[in-house]
N, C-alpha and C positions, 0 to 999 in steps of 0.2 A: 761137527767141525765148527759151526757157529758158536756153540757153547764154549768150545776150547778157546776161540778168539776172544770172546767176551770175558772169560775167566782170566786170560792173559792180561788184559787191560786192567781188570780189577786188582790182580796181584801186583802189577807194575805200579799202580797208583798207591796201593797199600805200602809197598816197599819205599816209594818216594816219601810218603807221609811219615813213615817210621824214621827214615834218615833225617828229615827236616826236624822232627820233634827231638830226636837225640841231639842234633846240633844246637837246637834252640835251648835245650837244658844245659848243654856244655858251654855255649858262648853267650847265652842270653840275647841272641838276636836271630832273625830269620835268615837262613842261608838256603837258597834254592839248589838242592843237591841234584846230582844226576848228569848224564851225558847230554841228553836232549834239552831243548828249550821248554818243552811242555812239562806238566807235573806228573811225570812217570819215570821210573827206573826200570827199563826193560830187563835188566839182569835178574830182577826178582820175578818177573813174569815167566821168563825162561826157566829159572831155577825151580819155581814151584811146579810148573808143568813137567819138568824133568823128574822131579820127585814123584809126582802123581803117576806118570806113565811107567816109571821104572820100579816103583815100590808098591803102587796101589794094589796090585794083584797078590802081593805077598806081605800082608800087614798083620799077620798073627802074632809075631814076636815084636814087642816094643823096642827092645834093645837093638834088634836088626834094623828096624826102621830108623832109629836114632843114628846108628853108625853109617848106614847107607846115605842118609840125608847129609851127614858131614862130608862124606866122600864126594857126592854129586855136587854140592855147593862149593866145595874147595876146588875141585877141578874146573868148574865153571868160572869161579872168581879169578883163579890163577890165569886161565886161558884168556879171559876178557882183559885183564890187566896187561898181559904180555902183548897181545895183538894190538890193543889200543895204543900202547906205548910205541910199538913198531910203526904204526900207521901215522900217529900224530906227534910222536916224540915228546909225549907228556904223560904224566901219571895222574889219574883221578883220585887215587888213594895210595897210601904208603904206610906199611906197618913196621918199618925198619927199627923203630924205637921200642917196639913191643917185644916181649919175650916170646920165644918159640915161634919165630916167623920164618917163612921160606922166601928168600929174596925180596922181602918187604911186600909181597903180593898177597899172601894169606898168613894167618897166625892163629894160634890156639884160642886166643881171646875172642875171636869171631867165629871160629869153627864150632865151638860148643853151643853158642846161641843158635847157630844155623841148624844144628842137630835137633835142638829143642823145638825150633820153629817148624822144621820139617815134620816132626812127630805130631805137632799140633795141627799142621795142615792135613795130614793123612787121616787122623782120627776125628777131627772136628770141623776145621775151616772149609776144606774142599767140599765135603758133603753138604754143608750149609750153603755155600756159594752156588752149587749145582741146583739145590732146591729153590733158592731165590730166583735164579735165572729161569727155572722151569715155570715160574709164575707168569713170565712174560710170554706173550703169544709169539709163535715162530716168525711171523711177518715182522713184528716190531724188533725181534732179536736180529733179524737179517739187516734191517735198516740201521740199527745202532752199530752193528758190527762193521758194516760198510763205511759208515760215517767216521768211526774211530780209526779204521784202517787207512782211510784217505788222509786224516790228520796225522797219523803216525808216519805215513810215507812222506808227506810234505815236511814234517819236522825233521826226519832223518836226512832228507835231501838238503834242506837249508842248513842244518847243523854241520853236516860233512863239508858243504861248500865253504861256509865261513871258517871252520877249523883249518881247512886246507889253505885258506888265505892267510890266516894269522900265524900259522906255524912257521911260515917263511920269514915273519917279521920279528918274532921274539923267541927267546930260549927259556924254556921252563926249567925250574929246579927239580931235582930228583926227590920229590915229596908229594904230598897231597895238594894238587893244583886246582881242585874243583872250583873254588871261589874265584881264583885268578882267571881261569879259563872263561868262566861265565861273564866276568867283568869285561874281558877282552871281546867276547862275542857281542855283548850289548853295545860296546863302543863302536865296533865295526859296523853293526847294523845302523847305529845312529848316523854314521858318516856316509853310508852307502845305500840305505834302504829308503825308498819313497814312502812305502807303507809306514815305516817306523817314524818318519818325519810327520806324516799325517796324524799319527797317534799323539805325537808330542804337541802338535797344534791344537788338537782336540782336548787334551788334558794338561793344563798348565802345571798342575802339581807334579806331573811326571817329569817335566823339564827341570823342576827344582831338585827332584830326587836324582836325576841324571847328572846335574851339575855337582851335587854332593858326592856322587860316585866318582866323577872325574877328579875332584879335589882329593878324595881319599886315595885314589891310585897315584896321583902326583906326589902325595906325602910319602906313600910307601916307596916310590922310586927314589926319593931323596934320602930316605932312611937307609935303603940298600946301598946307595952310592957312598954314604958316610961311613959304612962298614967296610 
């Protein structure tokens, strides 16, 4: 069970890294992707574990692994998008402008890569991750697992709390709102969090970055009003 927990965080971090790199290539700037404040995308952790547990014992046929990976990831992505939108009235991603999409929540363009990644996970990545985790003593594994579980729990609580606050104040558009949501969360923390204010005082450069972020949001608002 401890190895499962550790592998979840490894895959969640890998998924976050992949999202950030893809956006960096696309927009030429860093965008902290994901639902939580920390550098993880839990949907990737759950997706990989779902693939491992549901396909791992039946991996003789590559095509079957590929198709099952697509099915598992598509169901998870659609369900996550649906329930997050119902809860927070916002979308973290939207594929409406891409071909062969279903309600903008999943599309063929992402399903195929997920199938390839799932196949890669079953035959190469997961065995390697399990081997690497095995090099760590059980006691250290337990300490690391507890540490990340506590951080994960606190991140979830804080994120849900802030999102529930800001969803009453603003209306998100029916599109990919990831960057806008993160900006709003950071601004809310800036105005309401004592810890956040202490960080600002300790790091002057952070204050400059925050002012630039506020100015960017102000410009975006003015542009939307003009349209």
